[in-house]
N, C-alpha and C positions, 0 to 999 in steps of 0.2 A: 467170494470170501478166500478160497484157495489161493488167489494170486497175492492178497494181502498178507496172508500167512507166510507164504514163501518169502516175501519182503521183509517182514519183520524177523522171521527165525533167521534169516540169511545175514541181516545186520547185527543181531544178537549173538550168533552162534556160528553158523555154518560158513559164513563169509565175513566174520569179524575182521574189521580192518587193521587191528593190531596183532591179533593172535593168528589170523590165517593168511592174510593178504600181506602182512608185515609192512603196513604203511604207517607214516607218521612216527617212526621209531626215534627220531631226533627229541621231541619232547617226553615221549615214553621213557627214555633212558636218562635224560638230564634232569627232568623236574621231581621224578617220583621218589624223593628221599623220605617224603612223609606221606601220610594218608591224605592230609588236607591239601597239599600241594597238588597230588593227583586228582583229587575230586574237584578243585577249583578250575584247572585246566581242562578237565574232561567235560565239566558243565559249559564251559565257555565254547568248547569245541561242538558240543551237542546243540547249543543255540545256533551256531554258525552254520551248521550242515543243514539243520532243520529249516531256518529261514531261508538259506539260499536255495534249497530244493522247492521251497513255496514260490519264491519269486521266479525262478527259471521256469517252473512248470506253469505258472500263470501266464508267462510271456511266450510259451514255447512255440506257437503258431506263428509269430511274427518274427521268429529268430533267423537271422541271415547266416547260412552255414561258414561263411568265410569269416565272420567276426564273433563266432559264438565262444570260443576259447578266451580271447581278451575280455569279452563282456562278462563271462562267469568270474574271471580273476577280478575284474572291477567290482562286481556285486560282493564277492567274498571278501575283498580288502575294505570295502566300505564298511560292511557289517562287523569286522575285527577291529576297525579302527574305532567304532562306536563302543564296542565291548571294552576296549583297551582303555578309552577315556571314562567310561563309566567305572571300571574297576580302579583306575588311579584316584577318582574323586571319592568313592564310597569305600574302598578297601585298600587304602594307601599302603599299609605295611606289607600285606600279602602281595600286592601289585610290585613292590620293591623286591620281594623275594622272588617271585616268578621271572621278573625282568624281561628279557627280549622274547620269552617262549610265548607270550600272549600274541604279539605282532607275528610270530612265526607261523601261527595258525593258517595264515594266508597261503603258505608253502605246502601244507598238509595235501598230499595227493588224493587221500580218501574223499575229502570234500570236492575237489574238481572231478574226481571220478564219478562221485554221486550225481553231480549236475550233468555230466556228459551221457552217462548210460541210464540214468532213472529219470531225473527232473525234466529234461528236454524231450522225454518220449512217453511220460506217463502222466495221467490227470493229477490235479493238485492234492487230492487226499492221499493217493497212493504215494506221491512223491514225499509228502509230509511225514507219512508213518515210515517209510523207508528211511527218511532222514533222522528220525526219533530213534529208530532202532539202531542205525549205524552210530549215531551220537552216544546212545547208552551202551553199546558194545566196546565203543573205543574208551568211554567214561570207566567202564567196568574194569577193563584191563589196566588203566592208570591206577585205580583204587587198588585193586589186587596186588600190583607190584609194589605201589607205595606203602601199603600196610605191611607187606612181607619185609621190605627193607627197613621200615620204621621198627618193626618189632625186632629184627635180628640186629640192626645196626644201633639203635638208641635204647632198647628195652623199654619203649613206650609205645602206646596206641592212641589216637586221637589227639596228640600234642599239637598245640596251635590252632585249634577250633575256634578259639576265642577272636582269632583274626578275620574268621569268616563268617561267624555267628554272634559275635559280641561277647562281652566279659562273662555272661552267665555260661557260656559253653566250656570255660576253663574247668569246670567240674567235671566234665567228660573224660578228661585226660586219665589213662590208665598207666601206672608205673609197675612194670614187672621187677621181680627180684633179682635182675642183673643188668649190667651196664651196656651191653651190646658190644658187637664187633665193629670197628670203624670201616672195615672193608666193604661192609654191606652198603655204607652211604657214600662210598667213592665209586669212581666210573666203573672198576671191574665188578663191583657188587651189582650194578644195574644189569650187566650182562649176565652174572649167574642168577640172579632174580628172574629175569625175562626167561631164561632157559627152564627154570624151575616151573613158571607159570605155563609156558608153553607145553612143557612134559605133562602137566597135571591136565591141561585142556585135552591133548592127545590120548591120554589115559582114559578120561572119562567118555570122549568119542569113541574109543575102541570098545569099551565095556557096554555102553549102551547100544551099539550096534548101528545099522544103516540108517536108522530112523534120524540119527542127529548128525550124520556125516554130511559133507558138502554135497547138495544136490545140484542137478543141472539147472541152469539159469532158464527162467521162464521167458520166452520171447516177449518183447515189449509190445504192447498194443498201442499204435498211434492213434491219437483221438485229438 
């Protein structure tokens, strides 16, 4: 149980791929102009990393070291292609907004790092939980930054949720009594917003003490 706790807390907080390891910053900065954009890309990334970890872990005993990295990339690319096609078919308008950033999930170093350091060395259950935790941690960072930029930049929250959940979700939109600042949804706003989120994360870690700081990695048990 302690090993699973370390994996889950590591992915969610202590070794969060976006806020601690600073991996996958390209979509983090480019897509998060609204909360719904960040949530959609975050969920897609979660599915990819969890599925990749499960597949890699299930075949870890038969992996040839010399071809493992190309094989990991092939698995990731196959899953991302399926998600890209499904998004295009079911959520076409949202797919057009996200554009190239769904296929770019293939290049996310956090997914490849999970496959190499966790899935290829641990049982399926641990690998799946680690993938879900890492995906949720990355998704949470995307959602937090997207919500912050949408609030400051447009004066709204939950705008565009009808593109993800259907027409009924248009009622979820919240309009604040100000129009927002354009800079927040421009590239400079992405860097300022990320700085704010990182500062808040570090502040919480400092105030809650060593229990939530990054802990030493637990050696993987080969099985």
